[in-house]
N, C-alpha and C positions, 0 to 999 in steps of 0.2 A: 137657180130657184132650185138646188137641192136640198136634201135634208129633211125638211119637216113631212114629206109624202111618205117617209116611211115611219114616222113616228106617230103613236097611237094616238098622242095628247092633242094633236091636232086636225081639225079638218079639212079633207082635202077635197077637189074636185073629181067626182067619179070619173073612171078611165074610160068608158064606154061611149063618151061624147065622139063627136066627128073631130076630125083634128083641128079645123078652124073654130070652133065654138070652145073646144077644150084649150085651147092656146089663149083665146078671149078671156076665157073665166079663169084661167092660171094668171093672166096679166092684173087683171081685178082683183083675185085673191091675195095676188101680191101686194097690189097697193093697198089693199086694206089692212092687211097685217104690217107693211111697213108704217101707213099713217099712224095705226095702233101702237106700236112700238115708240114712234116718234111722240105722241102725244101723251104717251104714260113715260117718260122717261124720269123725270121727277119723282112719280110714285114707285117705280123699280130703283132707283139709287137711293130713296129712302128704306127702302125696306132692306138693302145690304147695308148692314151696319160694321162689319169689319171686312179686311181684305182678302181673310182666308176663309172660304177656299175659293170665293168668286175670281180674282185673279189669278190663283194657280191656273183654274181650270180653263179659262180663255186662253192662258198662255199655252197650254198643254195640248188644246184642240186649235193651235194657230189661229186663235181669231185676233190674239195682239202679239207683237213680237217681243223677243227676249228686252230688247230695250225700251220700247213701251212698257212691260212689266215692270222693271227697274224704275223708270221714270214714277209710274204710278204708286210704287212701292215705297219710295222716296218722299214723293208727295205726301204719303200718309204719316213718315216718319216726321215732318216737318209741322203735322199738326194742325194740316188744311183738314177743315171739316169732313168726316167721311161721305155724306151725301153729295158735298160737291165734288169731291173726288171721282165718286162713282158717276155722278153724272158726265164728268168729262170722259170718263172711261166709253160710257154709252153714246157720248157724241161721237167719239172715234169710231165707233162699232156702228154709228149709222151710215158713215161716209161710205162703207163699204156692204152695208147690209147684205144679208143673204138669209132666208128661210131657215137654214140649216144653224142659225145662231140661238134657236129656239128651243130647241131641244137641250142644248147646252146651257142657255141660260137658266132653264126650269128644269135641270139634271137635279136627280135625288138628292144629291149632295148638297145643292143651292137651296133647295126646299128645305132639308133639315135643318140647314145653317140658317137660315132666314124664312122663318114660317109667314112673314107677310107677303113674299112672293105667291103663296098660294092663291090668295084672292086674285091677284093681277093674272096668274095661269088660268083661272076658273073663266076669266072674261075674254082670254083668246080663246078657250075651249068651246066656249060656247056663241062664240062669233057675236059678243058684246062690244060691236067697236062703235067708236066714241061718233064714227061716222054717217053710222046707218040711224 
């Protein structure tokens, strides 16, 4: 569960809790974030309208392998609808989900390239999780 704790975009469990409570709260936080990610894959995929810079950022940060990168690039060239390709990418990321994905997903470059991601980011930041 590394990554999001150091990024000011995402709320985090206070560090001054006792270890048992903190661990439980971190697990709950992780589950809420994961569920919110999973439940918003269609919205995220729909917001990503072209492979650059999204796929390159994921590859550069080792969230997808070079082989996966090439596969998704080829899929885009084969005229598969972009939201479908991006949904498949997000489904792969879901399999090994880690909070550190979120700062990468909502990086400055991605937010600039895909403005519709901004509303999704605000939901993550504000804790507007559909499960609450």
